[in-house]
C-alpha positions as CSV (number, residue, x, y, z in Angstrom):
1,X,8.1,-24.4,18.2
2,X,4.9,-26.5,19.5
3,X,5.2,-30.2,19.6
4,X,2.0,-32.5,18.9
5,X,1.4,-35.9,18.6
6,X,-0.5,-37.4,16.0
7,X,-4.2,-37.7,16.1
8,X,-5.2,-41.2,17.8
9,X,-2.1,-41.7,19.5
10,X,-3.6,-41.1,22.6
11,X,-0.7,-38.6,23.9
12,X,-0.9,-35.4,25.4
13,X,-0.3,-32.3,22.9
14,X,2.9,-30.8,24.5
15,X,3.8,-27.0,23.7
16,X,7.7,-25.5,24.5
17,X,9.3,-22.3,24.2
18,X,10.8,-20.4,21.7
19,X,14.4,-22.4,19.9
20,X,17.1,-21.9,22.0
21,X,20.6,-21.1,20.9
22,X,23.1,-20.7,23.6
23,X,22.1,-17.7,25.5
24,X,19.8,-16.8,23.0
25,X,16.1,-17.5,23.0
26,X,14.5,-17.0,19.5
27,X,11.1,-16.7,18.2
28,X,9.2,-15.7,15.2
29,X,11.1,-15.6,11.3
30,X,11.2,-18.4,9.1
31,X,11.7,-20.8,12.1
32,X,8.7,-19.4,14.1
33,X,5.9,-21.5,15.1
34,X,3.3,-18.8,12.7
35,X,5.4,-19.3,9.9
36,X,5.7,-23.4,10.2
37,X,1.9,-22.9,10.7
38,X,1.7,-21.2,7.3
39,X,3.9,-23.7,5.9
40,X,1.9,-26.6,6.5
41,X,-0.9,-25.0,5.4
42,X,0.8,-23.9,1.9
43,X,1.9,-27.7,1.7
44,X,-1.5,-29.2,2.5
45,X,-2.6,-26.5,-0.7
46,X,-0.3,-27.6,-2.7
47,X,-0.9,-31.3,-2.5
48,X,-4.3,-30.5,-3.0
49,X,-3.6,-29.2,-6.2
50,X,-1.7,-31.9,-7.5
51,X,-4.5,-34.2,-6.9
52,X,-7.0,-32.2,-8.4
53,X,-5.2,-32.5,-11.6
54,X,-4.8,-36.2,-11.3
55,X,-8.2,-36.3,-11.1
56,X,-8.5,-34.3,-14.0
57,X,-6.4,-36.7,-15.6
58,X,-8.3,-39.9,-14.2
59,X,-11.0,-38.4,-16.1
60,X,-9.6,-38.3,-19.0
61,X,-7.9,-41.3,-18.9
62,X,-11.7,-43.1,-18.0
63,X,-12.4,-41.3,-21.7
64,X,-9.8,-43.0,-23.4
65,X,-10.3,-45.9,-22.1
66,X,-14.4,-45.8,-23.0
67,X,-13.3,-44.8,-26.3
68,X,-11.6,-48.1,-26.6
69,X,-14.1,-50.5,-25.4
70,X,-15.2,-51.4,-29.3
71,X,-11.5,-52.8,-29.9
72,X,-11.7,-55.1,-27.1
73,X,-12.9,-58.1,-29.4
74,X,-10.3,-57.6,-31.6
75,X,-6.7,-59.9,-31.5
76,X,-5.6,-59.5,-28.0
77,X,-2.4,-57.8,-29.1
78,X,-3.8,-54.9,-31.4
79,X,-7.3,-54.7,-29.1
80,X,-7.2,-55.7,-25.5
81,X,-3.6,-55.2,-24.5
82,X,-4.3,-51.3,-25.2
83,X,-7.7,-52.0,-22.8
84,X,-5.6,-53.3,-20.2
85,X,-2.7,-50.8,-20.6
86,X,-5.4,-48.0,-20.6
87,X,-7.1,-49.2,-17.5
88,X,-4.1,-49.8,-15.6
89,X,-2.5,-46.3,-16.1
90,X,-6.1,-44.9,-14.7
91,X,-5.7,-47.1,-11.9
92,X,-1.8,-45.8,-11.2
93,X,-3.4,-42.4,-11.3
94,X,-5.8,-43.5,-8.7
95,X,-3.5,-44.8,-6.6
96,X,-1.1,-41.6,-6.4
97,X,-4.2,-38.9,-5.7
98,X,-5.7,-40.9,-3.0
99,X,-2.2,-40.9,-1.5
100,X,-2.1,-37.5,-1.8
101,X,-4.8,-36.8,-1.0
102,X,-4.6,-39.0,2.4
103,X,-1.4,-37.0,3.2
104,X,-2.8,-33.4,2.6
105,X,-5.3,-35.0,5.2
106,X,-2.9,-35.6,7.6
107,X,-0.7,-32.4,7.6
108,X,-3.9,-30.5,7.9
109,X,-4.8,-32.4,11.3
110,X,-0.8,-31.6,12.1
111,X,-1.9,-28.0,11.7
112,X,-5.0,-28.0,13.9
113,X,-3.7,-29.8,16.2
114,X,-0.6,-27.7,16.5
115,X,-2.7,-24.6,16.5
116,X,-4.9,-25.8,19.5
117,X,-1.9,-26.4,21.0
118,X,-0.9,-22.9,20.8
119,X,-4.7,-21.8,21.5
120,X,-4.3,-23.6,24.9
121,X,-1.2,-22.5,25.9
122,X,-2.5,-18.8,25.1
123,X,-5.4,-19.9,27.0
124,X,-3.9,-20.8,30.1
125,X,-1.3,-17.9,30.2
126,X,-4.4,-15.2,30.1
127,X,-6.2,-17.3,32.5
128,X,-2.7,-16.8,35.2
129,X,-2.7,-20.8,35.3
130,X,0.9,-20.9,37.0
131,X,3.9,-22.2,35.7
132,X,6.3,-23.1,38.9
133,X,9.4,-23.0,36.5
134,X,8.2,-20.0,35.0
135,X,7.8,-18.4,38.7
136,X,10.6,-19.2,40.5
137,X,13.2,-18.1,37.0
138,X,11.2,-14.7,38.0
139,X,11.8,-14.5,41.7
140,X,15.8,-15.5,40.5
141,X,15.9,-12.5,38.1
142,X,14.2,-10.2,40.8
143,X,17.0,-11.2,43.5
144,X,19.5,-11.7,41.3
145,X,19.6,-8.2,39.5
146,X,17.0,-6.1,41.8
147,X,15.1,-5.4,39.0
148,X,12.2,-7.0,37.7
149,X,11.7,-9.2,34.5
150,X,10.0,-8.8,31.7
151,X,7.2,-11.9,32.7
152,X,7.4,-9.9,35.6
153,X,6.4,-6.7,34.5
154,X,3.8,-8.4,32.1
155,X,1.8,-9.6,35.1
156,X,2.2,-6.0,36.8
157,X,0.8,-4.1,33.7
158,X,-1.8,-6.4,32.5
159,X,-3.0,-6.0,28.9
160,X,-1.8,-2.9,27.8
161,X,-4.3,-2.7,24.3
162,X,-5.6,0.1,26.8
163,X,-2.5,2.0,27.4
164,X,-2.4,3.6,23.8
165,X,-5.8,5.1,24.0
166,X,-5.3,6.3,27.5
167,X,-2.4,8.0,27.0
168,X,-3.4,10.1,23.9
169,X,-6.5,11.1,25.9
170,X,-4.4,11.5,28.9
171,X,-2.1,14.0,26.8
172,X,-5.5,16.2,25.6
173,X,-7.3,16.1,28.1
174,X,-5.7,16.0,31.6
175,X,-2.4,17.3,30.9
176,X,-2.3,19.4,27.3
177,X,1.5,19.8,28.7
178,X,2.2,16.2,27.4
179,X,0.1,17.1,23.9
180,X,2.8,16.0,21.1
181,X,4.3,19.5,19.9
182,X,5.8,19.8,16.2
183,X,9.5,19.6,16.1
184,X,12.1,22.0,15.0
185,X,14.7,19.9,13.1
186,X,18.5,21.3,12.2
187,X,20.6,19.8,10.3
188,X,24.3,20.3,12.5
189,X,26.9,18.2,10.9
190,X,27.9,15.7,8.1
191,X,30.8,12.9,8.5
192,X,32.6,10.4,6.8
193,X,32.4,7.3,9.3
194,X,33.3,3.6,8.0
195,X,29.7,1.7,8.9
196,X,29.8,-1.7,10.4
197,X,26.4,-3.1,9.4
198,X,25.9,-5.3,11.1
199,X,23.0,-5.3,14.2
200,X,25.5,-5.2,16.7
201,X,27.8,-2.0,14.8
202,X,24.1,-0.3,14.0
203,X,23.8,-0.7,18.0
204,X,27.2,1.2,18.2
205,X,25.9,4.3,16.5
206,X,23.1,4.4,18.8
207,X,25.9,5.3,21.3
208,X,27.4,7.9,19.2
209,X,24.9,10.0,19.1
210,X,23.6,9.8,22.4
211,X,26.9,10.8,23.9
212,X,26.3,14.0,20.9
213,X,24.1,15.2,23.0
214,X,20.2,15.3,24.1
215,X,17.4,15.6,21.3
216,X,20.1,14.1,18.0
217,X,19.1,11.6,15.5
218,X,21.3,10.4,12.6
219,X,20.8,9.6,9.3
220,X,23.5,7.5,7.4
221,X,23.9,7.4,3.8
222,X,25.4,3.9,2.7
223,X,26.5,2.8,-0.9
224,X,24.4,-0.4,-0.9
225,X,25.5,-2.2,-3.9
226,X,25.0,0.7,-6.3
227,X,22.2,2.2,-5.1
228,X,22.2,4.6,-2.3
229,X,20.3,3.2,0.9
230,X,19.8,5.0,4.2
231,X,19.9,4.5,8.2
232,X,18.0,5.9,10.8
233,X,19.4,6.0,14.2
234,X,17.3,7.2,17.1
235,X,18.3,7.0,20.7
236,X,16.5,6.5,23.6
237,X,15.4,7.8,26.8
238,X,17.1,10.9,28.2
239,X,17.4,12.1,31.0
240,X,19.3,15.0,30.8
241,X,17.0,17.8,30.6
242,X,12.9,18.0,33.0
243,X,9.9,16.6,30.8
244,X,8.3,18.8,29.2
245,X,11.2,20.3,27.4
246,X,12.6,21.2,24.0
247,X,14.0,17.8,23.9
248,X,11.6,15.1,22.1
249,X,13.3,11.9,23.3
250,X,12.5,12.6,27.1
251,X,9.6,11.2,29.1
252,X,7.2,12.5,27.3
253,X,8.6,11.2,24.4
254,X,7.3,7.9,25.3
255,X,3.6,9.1,25.5
256,X,4.1,10.7,21.8
257,X,5.8,7.1,20.8
258,X,3.2,5.0,22.4
259,X,-0.2,7.0,22.5
260,X,0.3,9.2,19.1
261,X,2.4,6.7,17.1
262,X,5.4,9.0,17.3
263,X,3.3,11.6,14.6
264,X,5.9,14.5,15.5
265,X,9.3,12.4,15.1
266,X,7.9,10.7,11.9
267,X,7.2,13.9,10.3
268,X,10.8,15.1,11.7
269,X,12.6,11.8,10.2
270,X,11.0,12.5,6.7
271,X,12.2,16.0,6.6
272,X,15.9,14.8,8.2
273,X,16.2,12.1,5.4
274,X,14.9,14.5,2.3
275,X,17.8,16.7,4.2
276,X,20.5,14.4,3.4
277,X,20.0,13.8,0.2
278,X,17.5,10.6,-0.1
279,X,15.1,10.3,-2.6
280,X,11.2,8.7,-2.8
281,X,11.8,5.5,-2.9
282,X,15.1,5.3,-1.7
283,X,15.8,1.9,0.9
284,X,15.6,2.7,4.6
285,X,16.9,1.0,7.4
286,X,15.6,2.2,11.0
287,X,17.6,1.7,14.4
288,X,16.7,2.3,17.5
289,X,17.4,1.7,21.3
290,X,14.5,1.7,24.0
291,X,11.9,4.8,23.4
292,X,14.2,4.9,20.1
293,X,12.7,1.7,18.8
294,X,9.2,2.5,19.3
295,X,9.5,5.2,17.2
296,X,11.2,3.0,14.7
297,X,8.6,0.7,14.6
298,X,6.4,3.2,14.8
299,X,7.8,4.6,10.8
300,X,7.4,0.5,9.8
301,X,3.6,1.2,10.5
302,X,3.1,4.7,8.9
303,X,1.4,4.7,5.5
304,X,2.7,8.4,5.8
305,X,6.2,7.5,5.5
306,X,5.6,4.2,3.5
307,X,4.1,6.2,1.0
308,X,7.6,8.2,0.8
309,X,10.2,5.6,1.4
310,X,11.2,2.1,1.2
311,X,11.7,1.3,4.6
312,X,12.8,-2.4,4.8
313,X,14.3,-3.2,8.1
314,X,13.9,-2.6,11.8
315,X,16.2,-3.6,14.7
316,X,15.3,-2.6,18.0
317,X,17.1,-2.9,21.7
318,X,14.8,-3.3,24.7
319,X,11.7,-1.9,23.3
320,X,8.5,-2.4,23.7
321,X,7.0,-3.0,20.5
322,X,4.5,-6.2,20.9
323,X,1.4,-3.6,19.7
324,X,3.0,-1.9,16.9
325,X,1.6,-3.6,13.9
326,X,4.0,-3.0,11.0
327,X,3.6,-3.5,7.5
328,X,4.5,-7.4,6.1
329,X,7.3,-6.3,3.8
330,X,9.3,-4.6,6.6
331,X,11.3,-7.1,8.3
332,X,12.8,-6.3,11.9
333,X,14.6,-7.6,14.6
334,X,13.6,-7.2,18.2
335,X,16.5,-7.8,21.1
336,X,15.1,-7.5,24.4
337,X,16.5,-9.1,27.7
338,X,15.3,-11.3,30.4
339,X,15.9,-9.5,33.1
340,X,15.0,-6.1,31.2
341,X,11.1,-5.3,32.3
342,X,11.3,-2.2,29.7
343,X,10.1,-4.6,26.9
344,X,7.7,-6.4,28.3
345,X,6.0,-2.9,29.4
346,X,3.5,-3.1,26.8
347,X,2.6,-6.4,28.0
348,X,2.5,-8.7,25.6
349,X,5.0,-10.8,23.7
350,X,5.6,-9.7,20.3
351,X,4.4,-11.7,17.1
352,X,5.1,-14.1,15.6
353,X,5.7,-13.7,12.6
354,X,7.9,-14.8,9.6
355,X,8.6,-11.3,9.0
356,X,9.4,-10.4,12.7
357,X,12.2,-12.1,14.9
358,X,12.7,-11.3,18.9
359,X,15.7,-13.3,20.4
360,X,15.6,-12.8,24.4
361,X,19.1,-12.9,25.9
362,X,19.4,-15.4,28.8
363,X,22.3,-14.9,30.5
364,X,23.0,-14.5,33.9
365,X,23.5,-10.4,34.4
366,X,24.7,-9.5,37.9
367,X,24.6,-6.2,39.9
368,X,28.1,-5.0,41.3
369,X,27.8,-3.2,44.7
370,X,27.7,0.5,43.7
371,X,28.0,0.3,40.3
372,X,25.4,2.3,37.9
373,X,23.4,0.4,36.1
374,X,20.6,3.0,35.3
375,X,16.9,1.2,35.5
376,X,18.7,-2.3,35.6
377,X,21.9,-4.4,34.0
378,X,19.7,-6.0,31.5
379,X,18.2,-2.6,30.0
380,X,22.2,-1.5,29.3
381,X,22.7,-0.8,25.7
382,X,26.2,-2.2,26.1
383,X,24.4,-5.7,26.8
384,X,22.7,-5.8,23.8
385,X,25.3,-4.7,22.2
386,X,26.5,-8.1,23.7
387,X,23.5,-10.4,22.6
388,X,23.6,-8.4,18.7
389,X,27.2,-10.0,18.3
390,X,25.8,-13.5,19.0
391,X,23.1,-13.3,17.0
392,X,25.3,-12.3,14.2
393,X,26.8,-15.4,15.1
394,X,24.3,-17.9,15.0
395,X,23.1,-20.9,13.0
396,X,19.2,-20.3,13.7
397,X,17.0,-20.0,10.7
398,X,15.3,-17.5,11.8
399,X,18.8,-15.1,12.1
400,X,20.6,-16.5,9.1
401,X,17.3,-15.1,7.0
402,X,17.3,-11.9,9.3
403,X,20.7,-10.6,9.2
404,X,21.2,-11.8,5.2
405,X,18.0,-10.0,4.7
406,X,19.9,-6.6,6.3
407,X,23.1,-7.5,4.5
408,X,21.2,-7.0,1.8
409,X,20.0,-3.8,2.0
410,X,23.4,-2.4,3.8
411,X,26.2,-4.4,1.6
412,X,29.3,-4.7,3.7
413,X,29.7,-1.6,4.8
414,X,32.9,0.8,4.8
415,X,33.2,4.1,4.0
416,X,29.8,6.0,5.0
417,X,28.5,9.5,5.6
418,X,26.9,10.0,8.6
419,X,24.5,13.3,9.2
420,X,23.4,14.6,12.5
421,X,20.5,16.4,13.1
422,X,19.2,18.2,16.7
423,X,15.5,18.3,17.3
424,X,13.3,20.1,19.4
425,X,9.8,20.7,20.5
426,X,8.0,23.8,19.8
427,X,7.1,25.4,23.0
428,X,4.1,24.3,25.2
429,X,1.0,26.6,25.3
430,X,0.6,28.2,29.3
431,X,-1.2,26.6,31.6
432,X,-4.8,28.2,31.9
433,X,-4.7,30.8,35.1
434,X,-7.2,29.9,38.2
435,X,-9.3,33.2,38.4
436,X,-12.8,34.1,37.8
437,X,-11.4,34.8,34.2
438,X,-10.1,31.4,33.1
439,X,-13.0,31.3,30.8
440,X,-11.4,33.5,28.8
441,X,-8.4,32.8,25.9
442,X,-5.3,32.8,27.3
443,X,-2.6,34.9,26.1
444,X,0.8,34.3,24.4
445,X,2.7,31.2,25.5
446,X,5.3,29.6,28.0
447,X,8.4,28.6,27.1
448,X,10.8,25.9,29.1
């Protein structure tokens, strides 16, 4: 929360980072700066409303006092006393009204100073004003783990607002094979499971579906307190097959998620939900790791998906989702690690909003000689599961409300039905031959 000294105190405006709960740095939610600023504004409006009502009472009291003035010459206990009593009441109302207006002005001044502090901090970050402590931390992260931290990656990538249209143009013009292709959805099996509906338990379903094979997603039907709810589980990037193949979660899947808002995956998820028995308006929870988190958050920003289903909650782990604007009535929880560069690959922090909570794990991670940690220890799914367990134990108000919202949808867990679907891309168009006849339409398609 930003900290600002009151007006006229002469002290500096100081800005602190996100709230900390042990190894968790928490941003957004009901404890976030943006929500608290909204609460200040709401409080000032309520004070102004009360002051306005009191002003109306003042007018009415004044009218009554004027009506009593003809009786001021009557005996004191009948005329003057009544006039004085009404007059005192009017003055008391005026005092309370004036104090409320004074408090309201102070609240608005406080909100203004907080906003100024946030703008100054944002401007400093945008201008590249160095933060010595932060720079030392980035270097420490790099030498300890051998991988860049999120903050270092933000500096490298810069403003990612350019990335999405660039990738879309790249797919459509430069490398047609990257252009998103429709997905075939095949129902494979339905099995009974025991669901742990906590954030850690939901990330365990990511591990299970990833081990099931390349290109799989899972739809879990849950009895959410008498009404069915569904969990959609989407894995991270899978490198089992060559890029451009049938697996929608290969490297090309990142291009679709960032550059095409996961249009093909979105349609496939809707088809899978329908096949699993979901009906229009059923509550949905989206869960995604790494690339899967991009697809899950794109569901929260899709009018087509939200017209069909009531997506209420999205859980992501290690996913760059800062530039995906979810609808206000969708709650989301984003898990990140200080040494994981992937969540920062979009070059911006996640929004600080009431419905969006970001938890950054700050614990140290060490790499042992010969240990296979993929693209970094901070990006390991097991590390995010450990962080998710801490989230469930936290008493931070933002996390308490976020996990309570998840529990309200899925209940306490228990018996559930998991239906697995395999997704596969259709064949990509064959590249045009570089010949004198290359202007002629190509015949047929080349599969991969």
